[in-house]
NUZALO-88269 format. One line per field, with one value per residue (C-alpha): x, y, z; residue in three letters; residue number from 1. Coordinates in nm, 3 decimals. Each point is the difference from the previous one (the first is absolute). Layout:
c1 = (X,...)
c2 = (Y,...)
c3 = (Z,...)
code = (Ala,...)
pos = (NUM,...)
// end
This chain:
c1 = (-9.576,-0.368,-0.094,-0.085,-0.325,-0.127,0.017,-0.356,-0.277,-0.117,0.267,-0.237,-0.095,0.364,0.096,-0.305,0.067,0.367,-0.108,-0.255,0.236,-0.285,-0.078,0.357,0.111,-0.255,0.114,0.366,-0.086,-0.178,0.327,-0.117,0.188,-0.035,-0.056,-0.040,0.309,0.149,0.243,0.377,0.123,0.265,-0.196,0.083,-0.043,-0.130,-0.040,0.239,0.204,-0.082,0.293,-0.030,0.340,0.071,0.322,0.194,-0.109,0.135,0.328,0.021,-0.033,0.245,0.253,-0.051,0.057,0.316,0.131,-0.050,0.197,0.274,0.044,-0.135,0.039,-0.155,0.139,0.058,0.081,0.120,0.368,-0.060,-0.224,0.264,0.264,-0.226,-0.080,0.370,0.067,-0.266,0.171,-0.245,0.127,0.027,0.076,-0.029,-0.360,-0.114,-0.037,-0.051,-0.071,-0.029,-0.332,0.142,0.118,-0.336,-0.200,0.226,-0.056,-0.376,-0.006,0.085,-0.307,-0.290,-0.332,-0.185,0.086,-0.156,0.036,-0.074,-0.087,-0.011,-0.338,0.071,-0.370,0.047,0.270,-0.040,0.103,0.123,0.005,-0.190,-0.365,-0.029,-0.099,0.040,-0.096,0.169,-0.082,0.076,0.367,0.197,-0.241,0.119,-0.358,-0.328,-0.365,-0.321,-0.355,0.017,0.301,-0.130,0.330,0.345,0.244,0.350,0.001,0.032,0.093,-0.358,-0.135,0.272,-0.108,-0.364,0.090,0.207,-0.305,-0.196,0.287,-0.023,-0.383,-0.073,0.063,0.031,0.319,0.284,0.308,0.094,0.195,0.188,-0.139,-0.369,0.052,0.325,-0.023,0.155,-0.041,0.271,0.364,0.139,0.294,-0.223,-0.312,0.083,0.031,-0.338,-0.186,0.151,-0.088,-0.354,-0.007,0.136,-0.241,-0.313,0.049,0.108,0.034,0.311,0.178,0.232,0.320,0.096,0.343,0.112,0.341,0.177,-0.150,-0.362,0.037,0.204,-0.239,-0.309,0.160,0.081,-0.353,-0.159,0.231,-0.089,-0.374,0.014,0.196,0.274,0.367,0.225,0.046,-0.376,-0.052,0.257,-0.123,-0.312,-0.189,-0.186,-0.036,0.073,0.105,-0.121,0.231,-0.048,0.262,0.066,-0.127,0.144,0.284,0.112,0.009,0.089,0.227,-0.231,-0.251,0.270,0.181,-0.317,-0.071,0.353,-0.039,-0.333,0.127,0.288,-0.249,-0.243,-0.287,-0.221,0.056,-0.237,0.151,-0.256,0.111,-0.221,-0.023,-0.247,-0.030,0.060,0.203,0.252,-0.049,-0.073,-0.349,-0.081,-0.115,0.227,0.299,-0.106,-0.039,0.336,0.171,-0.174,0.098,0.360,0.020,-0.157,0.207,0.327,-0.063,-0.151,0.305,0.226,-0.192,0.009,0.376,0.036,-0.226,-0.127,-0.360,-0.090,-0.378,-0.038,-0.303,-0.027,-0.234,-0.182,-0.099,-0.014,-0.267,-0.023,-0.014,-0.265,0.173,-0.193,0.135,0.275,-0.195,0.010,-0.311,-0.103,-0.264,0.022,-0.026,0.373,0.065,-0.211,0.178,0.344,-0.087,-0.113,0.311,0.224,-0.183,0.097,0.363,-0.003,-0.117,0.271,0.265,-0.164,-0.036,-0.295,-0.154,-0.121,-0.253,-0.216,-0.355,0.031,-0.187,0.056,-0.330,0.023,-0.301,-0.179,-0.241,-0.102,0.327,0.193,-0.188,-0.003,0.371,0.083,-0.226,0.178,0.335,-0.114,-0.158,0.312,0.188,-0.238,0.026,0.380,0.056,0.138,0.094,0.039,-0.227,0.144,-0.218,-0.312,-0.196,0.005,0.193,-0.094,0.156,0.261,0.138,0.007,-0.308,-0.104,-0.377,-0.176,-0.331,0.174,0.168,-0.339,-0.149,0.300,-0.040,-0.349,0.145,0.278,-0.260,-0.195,0.312,0.065,-0.355,0.031,0.302,-0.169,-0.060,-0.349,-0.103,0.053,-0.045,-0.171,-0.101,-0.348,-0.131,0.138,-0.144,-0.330,-0.205,-0.242,-0.058,-0.062,-0.246,-0.178,-0.049,-0.088,-0.092,-0.240,0.134,0.288,0.305,-0.033,-0.187,0.128,0.231,0.298,-0.005,-0.074,0.300,0.236,-0.141,0.220,0.327,-0.107,0.104,0.247,-0.140,0.139,0.083,0.020,-0.206,-0.366,-0.225,-0.330,-0.207,0.002,-0.305,0.126,0.347,-0.161,-0.220,0.312,0.165,0.143,0.347,0.258,0.273,0.292,-0.206,-0.094,0.367,0.076,-0.241,0.168,0.346,-0.104,-0.170,0.300,0.237,-0.237,-0.013,0.350,0.201,0.367,0.093,0.163,0.375,0.225,0.061,0.371,0.044,-0.196,0.215,0.321,-0.131,-0.076,0.342,0.165,-0.186,0.090,0.367,0.019,-0.176,0.255,0.271,-0.153,-0.188,0.099,0.166,-0.232,0.248,0.144)
c2 = (-8.552,0.077,0.346,0.226,0.096,-0.346,0.067,0.118,-0.169,0.311,0.180,0.273,0.092,0.011,0.239,0.220,0.010,0.094,0.291,0.129,0.026,-0.043,0.224,0.002,0.133,0.287,0.082,0.010,0.238,0.227,0.012,-0.231,-0.301,-0.306,-0.220,0.048,-0.167,-0.036,0.277,-0.043,-0.185,-0.250,-0.312,-0.172,-0.378,-0.071,-0.378,-0.252,-0.155,-0.352,-0.221,-0.351,-0.109,-0.089,0.151,-0.310,0.049,0.353,-0.127,-0.272,0.247,0.239,-0.281,-0.110,0.353,0.034,-0.336,0.120,0.318,-0.183,-0.324,0.056,0.370,0.259,0.110,0.376,0.106,0.342,0.075,0.272,-0.229,-0.270,0.238,0.120,-0.359,-0.081,0.312,-0.111,-0.334,-0.219,-0.296,0.094,-0.247,0.170,0.132,-0.233,0.159,-0.194,0.192,-0.098,0.021,0.212,0.265,-0.009,0.041,0.283,0.181,-0.055,0.152,0.334,0.005,0.219,-0.174,0.310,0.300,0.282,0.101,0.364,0.087,0.346,0.060,-0.049,-0.060,-0.329,-0.127,-0.374,-0.213,-0.356,-0.235,-0.027,-0.081,0.197,-0.164,0.209,-0.071,0.076,-0.015,-0.275,0.021,-0.111,-0.190,0.026,-0.019,0.188,-0.104,0.200,-0.057,0.267,-0.153,-0.351,-0.185,-0.013,0.259,0.119,0.287,0.363,0.321,0.127,-0.318,0.028,0.361,-0.101,-0.270,0.256,0.223,-0.285,-0.042,0.362,0.013,-0.286,0.073,-0.376,-0.002,0.126,-0.025,-0.020,-0.313,-0.059,0.085,-0.099,-0.123,0.006,0.272,-0.203,0.296,0.187,-0.119,-0.191,0.239,0.295,-0.181,0.064,0.375,0.035,-0.229,0.157,0.345,-0.115,-0.170,0.298,0.245,-0.212,-0.137,0.149,-0.339,-0.200,-0.129,-0.283,-0.042,-0.311,-0.117,-0.065,0.158,0.307,0.255,-0.089,0.005,0.319,0.174,-0.098,0.114,0.333,0.041,-0.082,0.250,0.270,-0.066,0.023,0.326,-0.162,0.064,-0.301,-0.015,0.016,-0.280,-0.220,0.066,-0.218,-0.223,0.180,-0.298,-0.375,-0.285,-0.358,-0.277,-0.366,-0.263,-0.228,-0.313,-0.239,0.138,0.297,0.381,0.181,0.289,0.301,-0.062,-0.026,0.300,0.211,-0.100,0.083,0.348,0.053,-0.134,0.245,0.282,-0.112,-0.122,-0.304,-0.345,-0.291,-0.343,-0.241,-0.343,-0.136,-0.364,-0.227,-0.335,-0.283,0.210,0.246,-0.134,-0.331,-0.139,0.012,0.341,-0.025,-0.058,0.284,0.239,-0.102,0.069,0.332,0.110,-0.094,0.192,0.308,0.003,-0.034,0.332,0.183,-0.095,0.150,0.329,0.021,-0.054,0.286,0.239,-0.130,0.100,0.042,-0.070,-0.353,-0.219,-0.377,-0.082,-0.316,-0.113,-0.369,-0.188,-0.319,-0.097,-0.198,-0.337,-0.079,0.297,0.163,0.327,0.216,-0.018,0.271,0.036,-0.376,-0.161,-0.055,0.364,0.113,-0.233,0.100,0.367,-0.074,-0.208,0.280,0.241,-0.217,0.010,0.373,0.053,-0.244,0.216,0.332,0.109,0.174,-0.219,0.038,-0.227,0.033,0.005,-0.232,-0.242,-0.220,0.098,0.147,0.237,0.184,-0.281,-0.207,-0.197,0.329,0.126,-0.317,-0.059,0.366,0.005,-0.313,0.174,0.323,-0.173,-0.212,0.328,0.119,-0.329,-0.010,0.348,0.134,0.369,0.064,-0.163,0.024,-0.045,0.057,0.148,-0.079,-0.326,-0.275,-0.307,-0.060,0.350,0.010,0.224,0.328,0.073,0.326,-0.188,-0.242,0.299,0.156,-0.334,-0.065,0.342,-0.098,-0.300,0.218,0.245,-0.286,-0.127,0.350,0.026,-0.339,0.132,0.311,-0.019,0.144,-0.335,-0.186,0.280,-0.106,0.322,0.018,0.170,-0.287,-0.265,0.187,-0.137,0.299,-0.052,-0.373,0.085,0.258,-0.231,-0.307,-0.333,0.121,0.327,0.094,0.225,0.202,0.298,0.033,0.287,-0.228,-0.111,0.345,0.145,-0.259,-0.129,0.207,-0.135,-0.329,-0.228,-0.007,0.156,-0.152,0.185,-0.297,-0.276,-0.003,-0.097,0.021,-0.313,-0.174,0.178,0.350,-0.084,-0.133,0.314,0.214,-0.169,-0.325,0.156,-0.247,0.095,0.049,0.237,0.204,0.015,0.109,0.296,0.105,-0.024,0.216,0.260,0.028,0.053,0.253,0.219,-0.058,0.296,-0.032,0.077,0.344,0.026,0.297,0.127,0.057,-0.360,-0.129,0.202,-0.120,-0.360,0.049,0.152,-0.294,-0.248,0.188,0.013,-0.367,-0.092,0.204,-0.198,-0.329,-0.105,-0.343,-0.294,-0.281,-0.288,-0.118)
c3 = (0.969,-0.036,-0.129,0.294,-0.167,0.088,0.372,-0.014,-0.198,-0.190,-0.198,-0.118,0.355,0.095,-0.279,0.063,0.368,-0.063,-0.223,0.242,0.294,0.252,0.296,0.117,-0.337,0.012,0.352,-0.113,-0.282,0.249,0.197,0.284,0.129,-0.222,0.304,0.372,0.139,0.344,0.102,-0.010,0.307,0.095,0.100,0.328,0.018,0.351,-0.053,0.147,-0.282,-0.116,0.099,-0.143,0.127,0.367,0.151,-0.098,-0.361,0.004,0.147,-0.261,-0.287,0.164,0.047,-0.359,-0.132,0.215,-0.127,-0.359,0.076,0.191,-0.194,-0.355,-0.054,-0.227,-0.336,-0.023,-0.355,0.112,0.055,0.258,0.206,-0.010,0.127,0.279,0.108,-0.002,0.210,0.244,0.054,-0.196,-0.199,-0.366,-0.280,-0.334,0.001,0.271,0.344,0.326,0.315,0.366,0.174,0.285,-0.253,-0.191,0.326,0.112,-0.328,0.019,0.347,-0.150,-0.234,0.128,0.070,-0.118,-0.219,-0.200,-0.366,-0.078,-0.366,-0.157,0.172,0.374,0.060,-0.188,0.232,0.067,0.294,-0.062,0.297,0.322,-0.075,-0.325,-0.327,-0.312,-0.362,-0.332,-0.368,-0.246,-0.114,-0.303,-0.233,-0.363,-0.132,0.039,-0.037,0.031,-0.113,-0.268,-0.173,0.068,-0.021,0.141,-0.145,0.079,0.253,-0.100,0.181,-0.027,0.165,0.270,0.063,0.034,0.256,0.187,0.009,0.164,0.245,0.096,0.003,0.234,0.364,0.077,-0.210,0.225,-0.215,-0.367,-0.082,-0.325,-0.337,0.015,-0.356,-0.195,-0.265,-0.279,-0.240,0.196,-0.056,0.297,0.032,0.089,0.118,0.368,-0.064,-0.167,0.238,0.315,-0.129,-0.054,0.341,0.187,-0.167,-0.023,0.353,0.328,0.175,0.088,-0.315,-0.087,-0.198,-0.194,0.098,-0.355,-0.034,0.133,-0.234,0.069,0.379,0.006,-0.239,0.206,0.329,-0.155,-0.145,0.336,0.166,-0.249,0.023,0.378,-0.004,0.216,0.037,-0.033,0.375,0.061,-0.253,0.166,0.353,-0.026,-0.253,-0.277,-0.237,-0.009,-0.226,-0.020,-0.129,-0.070,0.050,-0.302,0.166,0.080,0.210,-0.207,0.001,-0.322,-0.078,-0.074,0.283,0.269,-0.152,0.019,0.359,0.112,-0.156,0.171,0.332,0.003,-0.049,0.267,-0.226,0.075,-0.146,-0.044,-0.074,-0.146,-0.124,-0.274,0.103,-0.182,0.180,-0.243,-0.244,0.156,0.353,0.172,-0.060,0.374,0.128,0.302,-0.231,-0.230,0.295,0.141,-0.325,-0.035,0.349,-0.057,-0.325,0.152,0.317,-0.186,-0.183,0.299,0.209,-0.269,-0.004,0.378,-0.009,-0.245,0.194,0.336,0.063,-0.367,-0.039,-0.149,-0.050,-0.061,-0.286,-0.084,-0.347,0.075,-0.187,-0.200,-0.364,-0.186,-0.012,-0.317,-0.198,0.209,0.000,0.317,0.223,0.246,0.266,0.066,0.344,-0.014,-0.083,0.294,0.246,-0.136,0.060,0.357,0.067,-0.130,0.227,0.296,-0.121,-0.051,0.357,0.123,-0.168,0.090,-0.361,-0.176,-0.269,-0.357,-0.174,-0.314,-0.134,-0.297,-0.222,-0.308,-0.177,-0.346,0.011,0.285,0.076,0.296,0.009,0.006,0.299,0.215,-0.058,0.072,0.307,0.130,-0.052,0.166,0.299,0.050,0.019,0.272,0.186,-0.017,0.149,-0.325,-0.013,-0.371,-0.258,-0.352,-0.315,0.211,-0.292,-0.370,-0.036,-0.249,-0.171,0.268,-0.041,-0.380,-0.042,0.166,-0.012,0.098,0.061,0.232,0.169,0.079,0.111,0.227,0.160,0.098,0.188,0.152,0.130,0.151,0.174,0.135,0.127,0.166,0.189,0.132,0.382,-0.050,-0.153,0.328,0.253,0.326,0.170,0.156,-0.311,-0.213,0.224,-0.050,0.288,-0.009,-0.368,0.053,0.277,-0.220,-0.294,0.209,-0.153,-0.277,-0.144,-0.232,0.023,-0.318,0.147,0.356,0.099,0.071,-0.366,-0.139,0.181,-0.155,-0.326,-0.232,0.139,0.161,-0.287,-0.290,-0.318,-0.327,-0.319,-0.234,0.166,-0.095,0.293,-0.182,-0.063,-0.338,-0.134,0.090,-0.141,-0.321,-0.037,0.034,-0.300,0.145,0.020,0.131,0.250,-0.246,-0.208,0.308,0.088,-0.355,0.038,0.319,-0.157,-0.297,0.219,0.227,-0.288,-0.163,0.312,0.134,0.126,0.092,0.360,0.046,-0.057,0.033,-0.354,0.056,0.119,-0.300,-0.244,0.172,-0.023,-0.372,-0.060,0.174,-0.220,-0.316,0.099,0.088,-0.326,-0.199,0.186,-0.115,0.317,0.132,-0.175,-0.096,0.036,0.332)
code = (Unk,Unk,Unk,Unk,Unk,Unk,Unk,Unk,Unk,Unk,Unk,Unk,Unk,Unk,Unk,Unk,Unk,Unk,Unk,Unk,Unk,Unk,Unk,Unk,Unk,Unk,Unk,Unk,Unk,Unk,Unk,Unk,Unk,Unk,Unk,Unk,Unk,Unk,Unk,Unk,Unk,Unk,Unk,Unk,Unk,Unk,Unk,Unk,Unk,Unk,Unk,Unk,Unk,Unk,Unk,Unk,Unk,Unk,Unk,Unk,Unk,Unk,Unk,Unk,Unk,Unk,Unk,Unk,Unk,Unk,Unk,Unk,Unk,Unk,Unk,Unk,Unk,Unk,Unk,Unk,Unk,Unk,Unk,Unk,Unk,Unk,Unk,Unk,Unk,Unk,Unk,Unk,Unk,Unk,Unk,Unk,Unk,Unk,Unk,Unk,Unk,Unk,Unk,Unk,Unk,Unk,Unk,Unk,Unk,Unk,Unk,Unk,Unk,Unk,Unk,Unk,Unk,Unk,Unk,Unk,Unk,Unk,Unk,Unk,Unk,Unk,Unk,Unk,Unk,Unk,Unk,Unk,Unk,Unk,Unk,Unk,Unk,Unk,Unk,Unk,Unk,Unk,Unk,Unk,Unk,Unk,Unk,Unk,Unk,Unk,Unk,Unk,Unk,Unk,Unk,Unk,Unk,Unk,Unk,Unk,Unk,Unk,Unk,Unk,Unk,Unk,Unk,Unk,Unk,Unk,Unk,Unk,Unk,Unk,Unk,Unk,Unk,Unk,Unk,Unk,Unk,Unk,Unk,Unk,Unk,Unk,Unk,Unk,Unk,Unk,Unk,Unk,Unk,Unk,Unk,Unk,Unk,Unk,Unk,Unk,Unk,Unk,Unk,Unk,Unk,Unk,Unk,Unk,Unk,Unk,Unk,Unk,Unk,Unk,Unk,Unk,Unk,Unk,Unk,Unk,Unk,Unk,Unk,Unk,Unk,Unk,Unk,Unk,Unk,Unk,Unk,Unk,Unk,Unk,Unk,Unk,Unk,Unk,Unk,Unk,Unk,Unk,Unk,Unk,Unk,Unk,Unk,Unk,Unk,Unk,Unk,Unk,Unk,Unk,Unk,Unk,Unk,Unk,Unk,Unk,Unk,Unk,Unk,Unk,Unk,Unk,Unk,Unk,Unk,Unk,Unk,Unk,Unk,Unk,Unk,Unk,Unk,Unk,Unk,Unk,Unk,Unk,Unk,Unk,Unk,Unk,Unk,Unk,Unk,Unk,Unk,Unk,Unk,Unk,Unk,Unk,Unk,Unk,Unk,Unk,Unk,Unk,Unk,Unk,Unk,Unk,Unk,Unk,Unk,Unk,Unk,Unk,Unk,Unk,Unk,Unk,Unk,Unk,Unk,Unk,Unk,Unk,Unk,Unk,Unk,Unk,Unk,Unk,Unk,Unk,Unk,Unk,Unk,Unk,Unk,Unk,Unk,Unk,Unk,Unk,Unk,Unk,Unk,Unk,Unk,Unk,Unk,Unk,Unk,Unk,Unk,Unk,Unk,Unk,Unk,Unk,Unk,Unk,Unk,Unk,Unk,Unk,Unk,Unk,Unk,Unk,Unk,Unk,Unk,Unk,Unk,Unk,Unk,Unk,Unk,Unk,Unk,Unk,Unk,Unk,Unk,Unk,Unk,Unk,Unk,Unk,Unk,Unk,Unk,Unk,Unk,Unk,Unk,Unk,Unk,Unk,Unk,Unk,Unk,Unk,Unk,Unk,Unk,Unk,Unk,Unk,Unk,Unk,Unk,Unk,Unk,Unk,Unk,Unk,Unk,Unk,Unk,Unk,Unk,Unk,Unk,Unk,Unk,Unk,Unk,Unk,Unk,Unk,Unk,Unk,Unk,Unk,Unk,Unk,Unk,Unk,Unk,Unk,Unk,Unk,Unk,Unk,Unk,Unk,Unk,Unk,Unk,Unk,Unk,Unk,Unk,Unk,Unk,Unk,Unk,Unk,Unk,Unk,Unk,Unk,Unk,Unk,Unk,Unk,Unk,Unk,Unk,Unk,Unk,Unk,Unk,Unk,Unk,Unk,Unk,Unk,Unk,Unk,Unk,Unk,Unk,Unk,Unk,Unk,Unk,Unk,Unk,Unk,Unk,Unk,Unk,Unk,Unk,Unk,Unk,Unk,Unk,Unk,Unk,Unk,Unk,Unk,Unk,Unk,Unk,Unk,Unk,Unk,Unk,Unk,Unk,Unk,Unk,Unk,Unk,Unk,Unk,Unk,Unk,Unk,Unk,Unk,Unk,Unk,Unk,Unk,Unk,Unk)
pos = (1,2,3,4,5,6,7,8,9,10,11,12,13,14,15,16,17,18,19,20,21,22,23,24,25,26,27,28,29,30,31,32,33,34,35,36,37,38,39,40,41,42,43,44,45,46,47,48,49,50,51,52,53,54,55,56,57,58,59,60,61,62,63,64,65,66,67,68,69,70,71,72,73,74,75,76,77,78,79,80,81,82,83,84,85,86,87,88,89,90,91,92,93,94,95,96,97,98,99,100,101,102,103,104,105,106,107,108,109,110,111,112,113,114,115,116,117,118,119,120,121,122,123,124,125,126,127,128,129,130,131,132,133,134,135,136,137,138,139,140,141,142,143,144,145,146,147,148,149,150,151,152,153,154,155,156,157,158,159,160,161,162,163,164,165,166,167,168,169,170,171,172,173,174,175,176,177,178,179,180,181,182,183,184,185,186,187,188,189,190,191,192,193,194,195,196,197,198,199,200,201,202,203,204,205,206,207,208,209,210,211,212,213,214,215,216,217,218,219,220,221,222,223,224,225,226,227,228,229,230,231,232,233,234,235,236,237,238,239,240,241,242,243,244,245,246,247,248,249,250,251,252,253,254,255,256,257,258,259,260,261,262,263,264,265,266,267,268,269,270,271,272,273,274,275,276,277,278,279,280,281,282,283,284,285,286,287,288,289,290,291,292,293,294,295,296,297,298,299,300,301,302,303,304,305,306,307,308,309,310,311,312,313,314,315,316,317,318,319,320,321,322,323,324,325,326,327,328,329,330,331,332,333,334,335,336,337,338,339,340,341,342,343,344,345,346,347,348,349,350,351,352,353,354,355,356,357,358,359,360,361,362,363,364,365,366,367,368,369,370,371,372,373,374,375,376,377,378,379,380,381,382,383,384,385,386,387,388,389,390,391,392,393,394,395,396,397,398,399,400,401,402,403,404,405,406,407,408,409,410,411,412,413,414,415,416,417,418,419,420,421,422,423,424,425,426,427,428,429,430,431,432,433,434,435,436,437,438,439,440,441,442,443,444,445,446,447,448,449,450,451,452,453,454,455,456,457,458,459,460,461,462,463,464,465,466,467,468,469,470,471,472,473,474,475,476,477,478,479,480,481,482,483,484,485,486,487,488,489,490,491,492,493,494,495,496,497,498,499,500,501,502,503,504,505,506,507,508,509,510,511,512,513,514,515,516,517,518,519,520,521,522,523,524,525,526,527,528)
// end
């Protein structure tokens, strides 16, 4: 992979610019906001979803998914799940489970079409479903890359903390997904304890638990309960966190992920089921076949969780894309990815389930490819009626790299999407139609100086914090700083001036005591 310093043509300018910090850096050191960003809000998607399939196409995929569940079956490598399916009257042969479509549809009928998740700060409550579309940070890359290091490195706790600070800082990020980079310098047995402590103290937004064994899930539920100052009954009464699991495509759910979801379901916490189906590799090469397989895998698990606790909040996720048939590498932000997301959106509405998609790319550095692929992914989420967008900021190399510059650049796109959704952009009141202003200016004047413009110019249009709208000469005179470098400045300034959100000291101490005790007990096993 090319050294990141080669992204811009002048390495000396890059390094000098990084040291100077720019105007935003001076503002941060004076105690002012690093950037002017949009306020916290839950965006509402007013657009009609893009629906590429006619009704008979939806019915064909539904029938295909039901045939998979009835005739082929799904492997569940979890003894408790097998016992529950047998109790429900499904056909069980070893680890293979076949289930009738009537039973599956009955179970799905219990799942809510919309639900809330309330974190430790109730003001950060999120609503999933309806017309809402919410964005989360990059989750789970093992590696990290920034322009200062200039190469891909294994993730550390310090880097994970910095990405969590970006997660908290940006109002266009609504929930904290998994670890924004795996802190490989923390032993896997206690990693969840350290990262969740960081997440719950650095952030006050909705958090996630990995469903990777009993200890991790139980520990995270207890930590979320403590951080929220909740009794056990209060925690169980409504969702305060969520998990996201992937099936092991094709046609398989593993032991720890199903175990974790069953534990969360019994305690009323939200579950997202997202098959990772790559057409041509783990799924049929046709997008209709890949979507059909993905839907079957997701519904099989959601039906199980509804059987265990009817009405438990569940979401259907899509991670259906294609591989590069020349190399076998995953590809994202492709035309096929976009259509698969839209098709899954149609199926989610058919089943009455909220939907999760992703903002992803295959690019290795925060360059043009990274942004056009991610923009394709994000806009396909908008078009499909998605409610939860995972990995919306910071994702590179097909999920193997987390990048703070990419995080900042993605947040610019997310803010643009949020602005696009605001009703003020397409309002049609008499003042918006502006007949008097048009009459005043006539055929030979301009609109800059008239009162109609003066009353509105400060809020009329989106104002970027990373994009540079100057012409070439002005940009060149200011140092010819390329976009990733501007994003790097913003990242460094945010980290330099970051302050943790308030947290009751007694809760923080109780949380720290819990972490210390669980570490002394050995944390979680690292083998399943």
